[in-house]
CHARMM-style PDB file with segment names, atoms N, HN, CA, C and O in Angstrom:
ATOM      1  N   MET     1      23.272 -31.249 141.253  1.00  0.00      PROA
ATOM      2  CA  MET     1      23.388 -29.912 140.682  1.00  0.00      PROA
ATOM      3  C   MET     1      24.541 -29.170 141.377  1.00  0.00      PROA
ATOM      4  O   MET     1      24.538 -29.043 142.602  1.00  0.00      PROA
ATOM      5  N   PRO     2      25.508 -28.687 140.621  1.00  0.00      PROA
ATOM      6  CA  PRO     2      26.626 -27.992 141.263  1.00  0.00      PROA
ATOM      7  C   PRO     2      26.224 -26.617 141.775  1.00  0.00      PROA
ATOM      8  O   PRO     2      25.218 -26.038 141.364  1.00  0.00      PROA
ATOM      9  N   LYS     3      27.042 -26.121 142.680  1.00  0.00      PROA
ATOM     10  HN  LYS     3      27.860 -26.591 143.013  1.00  0.00      PROA
ATOM     11  CA  LYS     3      26.810 -24.777 143.201  1.00  0.00      PROA
ATOM     12  C   LYS     3      27.096 -23.746 142.118  1.00  0.00      PROA
ATOM     13  O   LYS     3      27.851 -24.006 141.181  1.00  0.00      PROA
ATOM     14  N   ILE     4      26.483 -22.570 142.257  1.00  0.00      PROA
ATOM     15  HN  ILE     4      25.870 -22.358 143.018  1.00  0.00      PROA
ATOM     16  CA  ILE     4      26.728 -21.475 141.318  1.00  0.00      PROA
ATOM     17  C   ILE     4      27.867 -20.632 141.875  1.00  0.00      PROA
ATOM     18  O   ILE     4      27.884 -20.312 143.064  1.00  0.00      PROA
ATOM     19  N   LYS     5      28.814 -20.274 141.023  1.00  0.00      PROA
ATOM     20  HN  LYS     5      28.800 -20.534 140.057  1.00  0.00      PROA
ATOM     21  CA  LYS     5      29.905 -19.416 141.469  1.00  0.00      PROA
ATOM     22  C   LYS     5      29.425 -17.984 141.604  1.00  0.00      PROA
ATOM     23  O   LYS     5      28.700 -17.477 140.748  1.00  0.00      PROA
ATOM     24  N   THR     6      29.833 -17.340 142.680  1.00  0.00      PROA
ATOM     25  HN  THR     6      30.421 -17.753 143.376  1.00  0.00      PROA
ATOM     26  CA  THR     6      29.545 -15.926 142.884  1.00  0.00      PROA
ATOM     27  C   THR     6      30.497 -15.105 142.036  1.00  0.00      PROA
ATOM     28  O   THR     6      31.695 -15.385 141.999  1.00  0.00      PROA
ATOM     29  N   ASN     7      29.979 -14.098 141.355  1.00  0.00      PROA
ATOM     30  HN  ASN     7      29.006 -13.871 141.385  1.00  0.00      PROA
ATOM     31  CA  ASN     7      30.818 -13.160 140.614  1.00  0.00      PROA
ATOM     32  C   ASN     7      31.503 -12.258 141.637  1.00  0.00      PROA
ATOM     33  O   ASN     7      30.840 -11.449 142.285  1.00  0.00      PROA
ATOM     34  N   ARG     8      32.815 -12.388 141.789  1.00  0.00      PROA
ATOM     35  HN  ARG     8      33.353 -13.045 141.262  1.00  0.00      PROA
ATOM     36  CA  ARG     8      33.533 -11.702 142.864  1.00  0.00      PROA
ATOM     37  C   ARG     8      33.538 -10.191 142.681  1.00  0.00      PROA
ATOM     38  O   ARG     8      33.534  -9.452 143.666  1.00  0.00      PROA
ATOM     39  N   GLY     9      33.545  -9.717 141.431  1.00  0.00      PROA
ATOM     40  HN  GLY     9      33.548 -10.317 140.631  1.00  0.00      PROA
ATOM     41  CA  GLY     9      33.481  -8.275 141.194  1.00  0.00      PROA
ATOM     42  C   GLY     9      32.169  -7.696 141.693  1.00  0.00      PROA
ATOM     43  O   GLY     9      32.144  -6.624 142.298  1.00  0.00      PROA
ATOM     44  N   ALA    10      31.073  -8.413 141.437  1.00  0.00      PROA
ATOM     45  HN  ALA    10      31.094  -9.284 140.946  1.00  0.00      PROA
ATOM     46  CA  ALA    10      29.755  -7.964 141.892  1.00  0.00      PROA
ATOM     47  C   ALA    10      29.640  -8.058 143.407  1.00  0.00      PROA
ATOM     48  O   ALA    10      29.014  -7.205 144.036  1.00  0.00      PROA
ATOM     49  N   ALA    11      30.236  -9.085 143.996  1.00  0.00      PROA
ATOM     50  HN  ALA    11      30.745  -9.778 143.485  1.00  0.00      PROA
ATOM     51  CA  ALA    11      30.158  -9.266 145.441  1.00  0.00      PROA
ATOM     52  C   ALA    11      30.828  -8.121 146.191  1.00  0.00      PROA
ATOM     53  O   ALA    11      30.408  -7.765 147.292  1.00  0.00      PROA
ATOM     54  N   LYS    12      31.873  -7.543 145.593  1.00  0.00      PROA
ATOM     55  HN  LYS    12      32.214  -7.832 144.698  1.00  0.00      PROA
ATOM     56  CA  LYS    12      32.580  -6.431 146.219  1.00  0.00      PROA
ATOM     57  C   LYS    12      31.820  -5.112 146.047  1.00  0.00      PROA
ATOM     58  O   LYS    12      32.026  -4.178 146.821  1.00  0.00      PROA
ATOM     59  N   ARG    13      30.953  -5.027 145.051  1.00  0.00      PROA
ATOM     60  HN  ARG    13      30.785  -5.785 144.422  1.00  0.00      PROA
ATOM     61  CA  ARG    13      30.281  -3.766 144.740  1.00  0.00      PROA
ATOM     62  C   ARG    13      28.885  -3.650 145.332  1.00  0.00      PROA
ATOM     63  O   ARG    13      28.407  -2.537 145.554  1.00  0.00      PROA
ATOM     64  N   PHE    14      28.222  -4.769 145.594  1.00  0.00      PROA
ATOM     65  HN  PHE    14      28.610  -5.672 145.414  1.00  0.00      PROA
ATOM     66  CA  PHE    14      26.823  -4.737 146.010  1.00  0.00      PROA
ATOM     67  C   PHE    14      26.616  -5.469 147.325  1.00  0.00      PROA
ATOM     68  O   PHE    14      27.314  -6.436 147.630  1.00  0.00      PROA
ATOM     69  N   LYS    15      25.634  -4.987 148.109  1.00  0.00      PROA
ATOM     70  HN  LYS    15      25.067  -4.202 147.861  1.00  0.00      PROA
ATOM     71  CA  LYS    15      25.214  -5.654 149.344  1.00  0.00      PROA
ATOM     72  C   LYS    15      23.701  -5.789 149.290  1.00  0.00      PROA
ATOM     73  O   LYS    15      23.017  -4.944 148.713  1.00  0.00      PROA
ATOM     74  N   VAL    16      23.180  -6.851 149.892  1.00  0.00      PROA
ATOM     75  HN  VAL    16      23.736  -7.538 150.362  1.00  0.00      PROA
ATOM     76  CA  VAL    16      21.741  -7.072 149.911  1.00  0.00      PROA
ATOM     77  C   VAL    16      21.195  -6.619 151.252  1.00  0.00      PROA
ATOM     78  O   VAL    16      21.736  -6.983 152.296  1.00  0.00      PROA
ATOM     79  N   THR    17      20.116  -5.818 151.237  1.00  0.00      PROA
ATOM     80  HN  THR    17      19.677  -5.523 150.389  1.00  0.00      PROA
ATOM     81  CA  THR    17      19.503  -5.336 152.473  1.00  0.00      PROA
ATOM     82  C   THR    17      18.620  -6.429 153.064  1.00  0.00      PROA
ATOM     83  O   THR    17      18.418  -7.475 152.447  1.00  0.00      PROA
ATOM     84  N   GLY    18      18.100  -6.183 154.252  1.00  0.00      PROA
ATOM     85  HN  GLY    18      18.264  -5.334 154.753  1.00  0.00      PROA
ATOM     86  CA  GLY    18      17.231  -7.154 154.912  1.00  0.00      PROA
ATOM     87  C   GLY    18      15.967  -7.429 154.141  1.00  0.00      PROA
ATOM     88  O   GLY    18      15.442  -8.541 154.180  1.00  0.00      PROA
ATOM     89  N   SER    19      15.465  -6.419 153.432  1.00  0.00      PROA
ATOM     90  HN  SER    19      15.891  -5.515 153.400  1.00  0.00      PROA
ATOM     91  CA  SER    19      14.228  -6.594 152.669  1.00  0.00      PROA
ATOM     92  C   SER    19      14.483  -7.144 151.269  1.00  0.00      PROA
ATOM     93  O   SER    19      13.541  -7.328 150.498  1.00  0.00      PROA
ATOM     94  N   GLY    20      15.759  -7.411 150.927  1.00  0.00      PROA
ATOM     95  HN  GLY    20      16.524  -7.262 151.552  1.00  0.00      PROA
ATOM     96  CA  GLY    20      16.080  -8.026 149.647  1.00  0.00      PROA
ATOM     97  C   GLY    20      16.456  -7.057 148.550  1.00  0.00      PROA
ATOM     98  O   GLY    20      16.735  -7.472 147.425  1.00  0.00      PROA
ATOM     99  N   LYS    21      16.469  -5.749 148.864  1.00  0.00      PROA
ATOM    100  HN  LYS    21      16.242  -5.412 149.778  1.00  0.00      PROA
ATOM    101  CA  LYS    21      16.906  -4.776 147.862  1.00  0.00      PROA
ATOM    102  C   LYS    21      18.429  -4.795 147.792  1.00  0.00      PROA
ATOM    103  O   LYS    21      19.089  -5.305 148.698  1.00  0.00      PROA
ATOM    104  N   ILE    22      18.987  -4.239 146.717  1.00  0.00      PROA
ATOM    105  HN  ILE    22      18.451  -3.825 145.982  1.00  0.00      PROA
ATOM    106  CA  ILE    22      20.439  -4.262 146.541  1.00  0.00      PROA
ATOM    107  C   ILE    22      20.989  -2.855 146.656  1.00  0.00      PROA
ATOM    108  O   ILE    22      20.571  -1.948 145.936  1.00  0.00      PROA
ATOM    109  N   LYS    23      21.946  -2.680 147.582  1.00  0.00      PROA
ATOM    110  HN  LYS    23      22.286  -3.417 148.167  1.00  0.00      PROA
ATOM    111  CA  LYS    23      22.597  -1.388 147.794  1.00  0.00      PROA
ATOM    112  C   LYS    23      23.818  -1.285 146.904  1.00  0.00      PROA
ATOM    113  O   LYS    23      24.450  -2.287 146.569  1.00  0.00      PROA
ATOM    114  N   ARG    24      24.147  -0.041 146.519  1.00  0.00      PROA
ATOM    115  HN  ARG    24      23.634   0.773 146.791  1.00  0.00      PROA
ATOM    116  CA  ARG    24      25.328   0.198 145.698  1.00  0.00      PROA
ATOM    117  C   ARG    24      25.941   1.519 146.110  1.00  0.00      PROA
ATOM    118  O   ARG    24      25.316   2.312 146.815  1.00  0.00      PROA
ATOM    119  N   ASN    25      27.177   1.755 145.666  1.00  0.00      PROA
ATOM    120  HN  ASN    25      27.685   1.111 145.094  1.00  0.00      PROA
ATOM    121  CA  ASN    25      27.821   3.051 145.862  1.00  0.00      PROA
ATOM    122  C   ASN    25      27.654   3.870 144.595  1.00  0.00      PROA
ATOM    123  O   ASN    25      27.463   3.321 143.509  1.00  0.00      PROA
ATOM    124  N   LYS    26      27.727   5.181 144.737  1.00  0.00      PROA
ATOM    125  HN  LYS    26      27.882   5.627 145.619  1.00  0.00      PROA
ATOM    126  CA  LYS    26      27.604   6.058 143.575  1.00  0.00      PROA
ATOM    127  C   LYS    26      28.924   6.096 142.820  1.00  0.00      PROA
ATOM    128  O   LYS    26      29.994   5.919 143.403  1.00  0.00      PROA
ATOM    129  N   ALA    27      28.835   6.326 141.523  1.00  0.00      PROA
ATOM    130  HN  ALA    27      27.967   6.470 141.049  1.00  0.00      PROA
ATOM    131  CA  ALA    27      30.015   6.440 140.678  1.00  0.00      PROA
ATOM    132  C   ALA    27      30.536   7.883 140.711  1.00  0.00      PROA
ATOM    133  O   ALA    27      29.894   8.768 141.276  1.00  0.00      PROA
ATOM    134  N   TYR    28      31.695   8.108 140.105  1.00  0.00      PROA
ATOM    135  HN  TYR    28      32.217   7.389 139.646  1.00  0.00      PROA
ATOM    136  CA  TYR    28      32.312   9.436 139.927  1.00  0.00      PROA
ATOM    137  C   TYR    28      32.848  10.051 141.219  1.00  0.00      PROA
ATOM    138  O   TYR    28      32.954  11.274 141.310  1.00  0.00      PROA
ATOM    139  N   ALA    29      33.187   9.237 142.218  1.00  0.00      PROA
ATOM    140  HN  ALA    29      33.101   8.244 142.144  1.00  0.00      PROA
ATOM    141  CA  ALA    29      33.687   9.795 143.477  1.00  0.00      PROA
ATOM    142  C   ALA    29      35.153   9.451 143.729  1.00  0.00      PROA
ATOM    143  O   ALA    29      35.638   9.658 144.841  1.00  0.00      PROA
ATOM    144  N   ARG    30      35.862   8.939 142.747  1.00  0.00      PROA
ATOM    145  HN  ARG    30      35.467   8.771 141.844  1.00  0.00      PROA
ATOM    146  CA  ARG    30      37.217   8.443 142.979  1.00  0.00      PROA
ATOM    147  C   ARG    30      38.321   9.442 142.647  1.00  0.00      PROA
ATOM    148  O   ARG    30      39.267   9.589 143.422  1.00  0.00      PROA
ATOM    149  N   HSD    31      38.222  10.121 141.530  1.00  0.00      PROA
ATOM    150  HN  HSD    31      37.454  10.002 140.901  1.00  0.00      PROA
ATOM    151  CA  HSD    31      39.304  11.029 141.135  1.00  0.00      PROA
ATOM    152  C   HSD    31      38.718  12.183 140.332  1.00  0.00      PROA
ATOM    153  O   HSD    31      37.523  12.198 140.036  1.00  0.00      PROA
ATOM    154  N   ILE    32      39.556  13.139 139.984  1.00  0.00      PROA
ATOM    155  HN  ILE    32      40.526  13.126 140.224  1.00  0.00      PROA
ATOM    156  CA  ILE    32      39.144  14.395 139.334  1.00  0.00      PROA
ATOM    157  C   ILE    32      38.074  15.073 140.198  1.00  0.00      PROA
ATOM    158  O   ILE    32      37.021  15.473 139.702  1.00  0.00      PROA
ATOM    159  N   LEU    33      38.364  15.195 141.497  1.00  0.00      PROA
ATOM    160  HN  LEU    33      39.220  14.870 141.900  1.00  0.00      PROA
ATOM    161  CA  LEU    33      37.393  15.754 142.432  1.00  0.00      PROA
ATOM    162  C   LEU    33      37.510  17.265 142.565  1.00  0.00      PROA
ATOM    163  O   LEU    33      36.634  17.902 143.150  1.00  0.00      PROA
ATOM    164  N   THR    34      38.589  17.852 142.028  1.00  0.00      PROA
ATOM    165  HN  THR    34      39.301  17.335 141.553  1.00  0.00      PROA
ATOM    166  CA  THR    34      38.789  19.294 142.225  1.00  0.00      PROA
ATOM    167  C   THR    34      37.754  20.114 141.468  1.00  0.00      PROA
ATOM    168  O   THR    34      37.358  21.183 141.931  1.00  0.00      PROA
ATOM    169  N   LYS    35      37.314  19.636 140.322  1.00  0.00      PROA
ATOM    170  HN  LYS    35      37.635  18.767 139.946  1.00  0.00      PROA
ATOM    171  CA  LYS    35      36.332  20.405 139.547  1.00  0.00      PROA
ATOM    172  C   LYS    35      34.890  20.142 139.963  1.00  0.00      PROA
ATOM    173  O   LYS    35      33.974  20.792 139.459  1.00  0.00      PROA
ATOM    174  N   LYS    36      34.678  19.195 140.877  1.00  0.00      PROA
ATOM    175  HN  LYS    36      35.423  18.667 141.287  1.00  0.00      PROA
ATOM    176  CA  LYS    36      33.333  18.913 141.365  1.00  0.00      PROA
ATOM    177  C   LYS    36      33.047  19.763 142.595  1.00  0.00      PROA
ATOM    178  O   LYS    36      33.927  19.983 143.427  1.00  0.00      PROA
ATOM    179  N   THR    37      31.823  20.234 142.702  1.00  0.00      PROA
ATOM    180  HN  THR    37      31.108  20.055 142.026  1.00  0.00      PROA
ATOM    181  CA  THR    37      31.462  21.090 143.836  1.00  0.00      PROA
ATOM    182  C   THR    37      31.366  20.260 145.106  1.00  0.00      PROA
ATOM    183  O   THR    37      31.229  19.038 145.057  1.00  0.00      PROA
ATOM    184  N   THR    38      31.440  20.941 146.241  1.00  0.00      PROA
ATOM    185  HN  THR    38      31.552  21.934 146.281  1.00  0.00      PROA
ATOM    186  CA  THR    38      31.329  20.256 147.529  1.00  0.00      PROA
ATOM    187  C   THR    38      29.979  19.568 147.642  1.00  0.00      PROA
ATOM    188  O   THR    38      29.883  18.459 148.166  1.00  0.00      PROA
ATOM    189  N   LYS    39      28.943  20.221 147.155  1.00  0.00      PROA
ATOM    190  HN  LYS    39      29.020  21.123 146.729  1.00  0.00      PROA
ATOM    191  CA  LYS    39      27.593  19.647 147.201  1.00  0.00      PROA
ATOM    192  C   LYS    39      27.521  18.358 146.385  1.00  0.00      PROA
ATOM    193  O   LYS    39      26.908  17.377 146.807  1.00  0.00      PROA
ATOM    194  N   GLN    40      28.154  18.372 145.215  1.00  0.00      PROA
ATOM    195  HN  GLN    40      28.652  19.168 144.872  1.00  0.00      PROA
ATOM    196  CA  GLN    40      28.189  17.182 144.364  1.00  0.00      PROA
ATOM    197  C   GLN    40      28.883  16.028 145.075  1.00  0.00      PROA
ATOM    198  O   GLN    40      28.389  14.900 145.085  1.00  0.00      PROA
ATOM    199  N   LYS    41      30.048  16.329 145.677  1.00  0.00      PROA
ATOM    200  HN  LYS    41      30.449  17.244 145.669  1.00  0.00      PROA
ATOM    201  CA  LYS    41      30.832  15.286 146.343  1.00  0.00      PROA
ATOM    202  C   LYS    41      30.098  14.744 147.571  1.00  0.00      PROA
ATOM    203  O   LYS    41      30.179  13.553 147.868  1.00  0.00      PROA
ATOM    204  N   ARG    42      29.395  15.604 148.271  1.00  0.00      PROA
ATOM    205  HN  ARG    42      29.329  16.572 148.029  1.00  0.00      PROA
ATOM    206  CA  ARG    42      28.623  15.179 149.437  1.00  0.00      PROA
ATOM    207  C   ARG    42      27.498  14.235 149.005  1.00  0.00      PROA
ATOM    208  O   ARG    42      27.203  13.259 149.695  1.00  0.00      PROA
ATOM    209  N   GLY    43      26.879  14.528 147.870  1.00  0.00      PROA
ATOM    210  HN  GLY    43      27.119  15.321 147.311  1.00  0.00      PROA
ATOM    211  CA  GLY    43      25.822  13.667 147.352  1.00  0.00      PROA
ATOM    212  C   GLY    43      26.337  12.309 146.914  1.00  0.00      PROA
ATOM    213  O   GLY    43      25.612  11.317 146.983  1.00  0.00      PROA
ATOM    214  N   LEU    44      27.576  12.257 146.465  1.00  0.00      PROA
ATOM    215  HN  LEU    44      28.165  13.063 146.409  1.00  0.00      PROA
ATOM    216  CA  LEU    44      28.164  10.988 146.027  1.00  0.00      PROA
ATOM    217  C   LEU    44      28.500  10.076 147.200  1.00  0.00      PROA
ATOM    218  O   LEU    44      28.634   8.864 147.028  1.00  0.00      PROA
ATOM    219  N   ARG    45      28.636  10.658 148.398  1.00  0.00      PROA
ATOM    220  HN  ARG    45      28.527  11.642 148.537  1.00  0.00      PROA
ATOM    221  CA  ARG    45      28.949   9.847 149.582  1.00  0.00      PROA
ATOM    222  C   ARG    45      27.803   8.911 149.926  1.00  0.00      PROA
ATOM    223  O   ARG    45      28.026   7.771 150.334  1.00  0.00      PROA
ATOM    224  N   ALA    46      26.578   9.390 149.763  1.00  0.00      PROA
ATOM    225  HN  ALA    46      26.397  10.316 149.431  1.00  0.00      PROA
ATOM    226  CA  ALA    46      25.411   8.573 150.100  1.00  0.00      PROA
ATOM    227  C   ALA    46      25.268   7.463 149.070  1.00  0.00      PROA
ATOM    228  O   ALA    46      25.424   7.694 147.871  1.00  0.00      PROA
ATOM    229  N   GLY    47      24.973   6.269 149.538  1.00  0.00      PROA
ATOM    230  HN  GLY    47      24.846   6.081 150.512  1.00  0.00      PROA
ATOM    231  CA  GLY    47      24.777   5.155 148.619  1.00  0.00      PROA
ATOM    232  C   GLY    47      23.456   5.278 147.905  1.00  0.00      PROA
ATOM    233  O   GLY    47      22.715   6.238 148.116  1.00  0.00      PROA
ATOM    234  N   GLY    48      23.164   4.331 147.078  1.00  0.00      PROA
ATOM    235  HN  GLY    48      23.766   3.551 146.907  1.00  0.00      PROA
ATOM    236  CA  GLY    48      21.892   4.301 146.373  1.00  0.00      PROA
ATOM    237  C   GLY    48      21.400   2.877 146.286  1.00  0.00      PROA
ATOM    238  O   GLY    48      22.093   1.943 146.689  1.00  0.00      PROA
ATOM    239  N   LEU    49      20.202   2.713 145.758  1.00  0.00      PROA
ATOM    240  HN  LEU    49      19.639   3.472 145.430  1.00  0.00      PROA
ATOM    241  CA  LEU    49      19.661   1.378 145.544  1.00  0.00      PROA
ATOM    242  C   LEU    49      19.672   1.081 144.049  1.00  0.00      PROA
ATOM    243  O   LEU    49      19.532   1.982 143.223  1.00  0.00      PROA
ATOM    244  N   VAL    50      19.837  -0.172 143.722  1.00  0.00      PROA
ATOM    245  HN  VAL    50      19.950  -0.904 144.393  1.00  0.00      PROA
ATOM    246  CA  VAL    50      19.828  -0.607 142.325  1.00  0.00      PROA
ATOM    247  C   VAL    50      18.380  -0.655 141.861  1.00  0.00      PROA
ATOM    248  O   VAL    50      17.497  -1.043 142.626  1.00  0.00      PROA
ATOM    249  N   SER    51      18.129  -0.266 140.621  1.00  0.00      PROA
ATOM    250  HN  SER    51      18.847   0.049 140.000  1.00  0.00      PROA
ATOM    251  CA  SER    51      16.764  -0.267 140.089  1.00  0.00      PROA
ATOM    252  C   SER    51      16.238  -1.693 139.979  1.00  0.00      PROA
ATOM    253  O   SER    51      17.006  -2.653 139.924  1.00  0.00      PROA
ATOM    254  N   LYS    52      14.922  -1.811 139.948  1.00  0.00      PROA
ATOM    255  HN  LYS    52      14.298  -1.031 139.993  1.00  0.00      PROA
ATOM    256  CA  LYS    52      14.270  -3.124 139.893  1.00  0.00      PROA
ATOM    257  C   LYS    52      14.726  -3.926 138.677  1.00  0.00      PROA
ATOM    258  O   LYS    52      14.953  -5.132 138.778  1.00  0.00      PROA
ATOM    259  N   GLU    53      14.862  -3.259 137.523  1.00  0.00      PROA
ATOM    260  HN  GLU    53      14.678  -2.280 137.440  1.00  0.00      PROA
ATOM    261  CA  GLU    53      15.252  -3.949 136.291  1.00  0.00      PROA
ATOM    262  C   GLU    53      16.648  -4.551 136.406  1.00  0.00      PROA
ATOM    263  O   GLU    53      16.890  -5.666 135.943  1.00  0.00      PROA
ATOM    264  N   ASP    54      17.574  -3.804 137.029  1.00  0.00      PROA
ATOM    265  HN  ASP    54      17.377  -2.898 137.406  1.00  0.00      PROA
ATOM    266  CA  ASP    54      18.951  -4.278 137.152  1.00  0.00      PROA
ATOM    267  C   ASP    54      19.117  -5.271 138.298  1.00  0.00      PROA
ATOM    268  O   ASP    54      19.990  -6.137 138.244  1.00  0.00      PROA
ATOM    269  N   SER    55      18.284  -5.156 139.338  1.00  0.00      PROA
ATOM    270  HN  SER    55      17.574  -4.453 139.383  1.00  0.00      PROA
ATOM    271  CA  SER    55      18.470  -6.005 140.516  1.00  0.00      PROA
ATOM    272  C   SER    55      18.264  -7.476 140.195  1.00  0.00      PROA
ATOM    273  O   SER    55      18.904  -8.335 140.801  1.00  0.00      PROA
ATOM    274  N   ASP    56      17.374  -7.783 139.245  1.00  0.00      PROA
ATOM    275  HN  ASP    56      16.854  -7.085 138.753  1.00  0.00      PROA
ATOM    276  CA  ASP    56      17.168  -9.189 138.877  1.00  0.00      PROA
ATOM    277  C   ASP    56      18.440  -9.800 138.293  1.00  0.00      PROA
ATOM    278  O   ASP    56      18.770 -10.953 138.574  1.00  0.00      PROA
ATOM    279  N   ARG    57      19.152  -9.018 137.475  1.00  0.00      PROA
ATOM    280  HN  ARG    57      18.884  -8.082 137.246  1.00  0.00      PROA
ATOM    281  CA  ARG    57      20.405  -9.522 136.884  1.00  0.00      PROA
ATOM    282  C   ARG    57      21.502  -9.639 137.922  1.00  0.00      PROA
ATOM    283  O   ARG    57      22.285 -10.589 137.896  1.00  0.00      PROA
ATOM    284  N   ILE    58      21.568  -8.674 138.844  1.00  0.00      PROA
ATOM    285  HN  ILE    58      20.932  -7.903 138.866  1.00  0.00      PROA
ATOM    286  CA  ILE    58      22.633  -8.683 139.851  1.00  0.00      PROA
ATOM    287  C   ILE    58      22.420  -9.824 140.842  1.00  0.00      PROA
ATOM    288  O   ILE    58      23.392 -10.399 141.333  1.00  0.00      PROA
ATOM    289  N   LYS    59      21.168 -10.160 141.142  1.00  0.00      PROA
ATOM    290  HN  LYS    59      20.379  -9.693 140.742  1.00  0.00      PROA
ATOM    291  CA  LYS    59      20.899 -11.275 142.062  1.00  0.00      PROA
ATOM    292  C   LYS    59      21.420 -12.593 141.506  1.00  0.00      PROA
ATOM    293  O   LYS    59      21.763 -13.492 142.274  1.00  0.00      PROA
ATOM    294  N   LYS    60      21.484 -12.724 140.175  1.00  0.00      PROA
ATOM    295  HN  LYS    60      21.204 -11.994 139.552  1.00  0.00      PROA
ATOM    296  CA  LYS    60      22.046 -13.933 139.578  1.00  0.00      PROA
ATOM    297  C   LYS    60      23.554 -13.976 139.752  1.00  0.00      PROA
ATOM    298  O   LYS    60      24.143 -15.055 139.813  1.00  0.00      PROA
ATOM    299  N   LEU    61      24.188 -12.803 139.831  1.00  0.00      PROA
ATOM    300  HN  LEU    61      23.709 -11.926 139.781  1.00  0.00      PROA
ATOM    301  CA  LEU    61      25.635 -12.744 140.012  1.00  0.00      PROA
ATOM    302  C   LEU    61      26.054 -13.008 141.455  1.00  0.00      PROA
ATOM    303  O   LEU    61      27.153 -13.504 141.705  1.00  0.00      PROA
ATOM    304  N   ILE    62      25.162 -12.671 142.422  1.00  0.00      PROA
ATOM    305  HN  ILE    62      24.269 -12.269 142.219  1.00  0.00      PROA
ATOM    306  CA  ILE    62      25.496 -12.874 143.835  1.00  0.00      PROA
ATOM    307  C   ILE    62      24.417 -13.739 144.503  1.00  0.00      PROA
ATOM    308  O   ILE    62      23.656 -13.249 145.337  1.00  0.00      PROA
ATOM    309  N   PRO    63      24.353 -15.025 144.132  1.00  0.00      PROA
ATOM    310  CA  PRO    63      23.257 -15.869 144.590  1.00  0.00      PROA
ATOM    311  C   PRO    63      23.242 -16.157 146.087  1.00  0.00      PROA
ATOM    312  O   PRO    63      22.169 -16.400 146.639  1.00  0.00      PROA
ATOM    313  N   TYR    64      24.378 -16.139 146.761  1.00  0.00      PROA
ATOM    314  HN  TYR    64      25.250 -15.941 146.312  1.00  0.00      PROA
ATOM    315  CA  TYR    64      24.413 -16.543 148.173  1.00  0.00      PROA
ATOM    316  C   TYR    64      24.621 -15.399 149.137  1.00  0.00      PROA
ATOM    317  O   TYR    64      24.810 -15.642 150.329  1.00  0.00      PROA
ATOM    318  N   LEU    65      24.595 -14.150 148.670  1.00  0.00      PROA
ATOM    319  HN  LEU    65      24.441 -13.953 147.702  1.00  0.00      PROA
ATOM    320  CA  LEU    65      24.795 -13.008 149.583  1.00  0.00      PROA
ATOM    321  C   LEU    65      23.479 -12.541 150.140  1.00  0.00      PROA
ATOM    322  OT1 LEU    65      23.442 -11.593 150.925  1.00  0.00      PROA
TER     323      LEU     65
END
């Protein structure tokens, strides 16, 4: 059985925690920041966790991480 290729785009975007959950960064923090409030931008700095429904699909994309 051959090895499964890791999806490199997913590997750069997601990390797996010790308990097996998947961490992600928040969207909308790259550009057009002048119209966003400081509170909004501060909230975007904190990462988030991927939902249970999506994590099953993402684990198939990053099998060895």
